[in-house]
N, C-alpha and C positions, 0 to 999 in steps of 0.2 A: 712691430709685431702684428701679424694678421690675426683674424678672429680665431682660427684654429689653434694657433700658438698661444693666444691669450687663454683660451679654454683649457688647453693642456697645462699651462702654468698654474691656473687656478685649481685644477684637479690635483696637481702635485702639492700645492699648498694645503689643500684639504686633507690629503693623505698624510702629510707631515703632521698636521694638527691632530688627526686621529691617533697617530703613533705616539705623539707626545702626551696626549690625554690618557692613553692606555698606560703609559709608563707612570704618569702621575697617579692613576688609580692603583697601580701595583705598589708604588712607594707608600701610599696612604694605607693600603691593606696590610703592609708589613710594619707599619708604624707601631712601636711598642708603647705601652701605657706609661712606662717609667724609663728613665735613663736613655733618652734618645741620643744616638751617636751624632757627632758633628758632621760626619760623612753623609748621613741620611738627611740632615737639615740642608746641607749644601746641595745635595742631589735634588731635593724638593724645590729649593729656590731656583736652581738652574732650569729645571723643567718648567716651572711657572714663568720664568722670564722668556724661555723659548716659546711657550704657548701664547703669552701676551704679544710677543713680537710677530708671530705668524698671524694672530688675529688682527693686529694693527695693519699688516700688509694687506690682508683680505679686505678689511674695512676700507682702507684707502683705495683699493682697486675697484671696489663696488660702489664706494661713495655712500655707504650705509653703515649703521651700527651693527656689529657682529658680536653677539654674546656667546 
């Protein structure tokens, strides 16, 4: 992969991360105080896993810690 392709790939990863984080914020905003549905818990966990996976890829590509 040349530098331009690497830069494009990293930009795509960052875009995906932003989308996942926006979806996480949406789920948390809809989170009820009582009687959380299993579907919402599963959605939250899935999004958190996706976020963590993307962050890991970015961190490994950069060789630095990405919070």
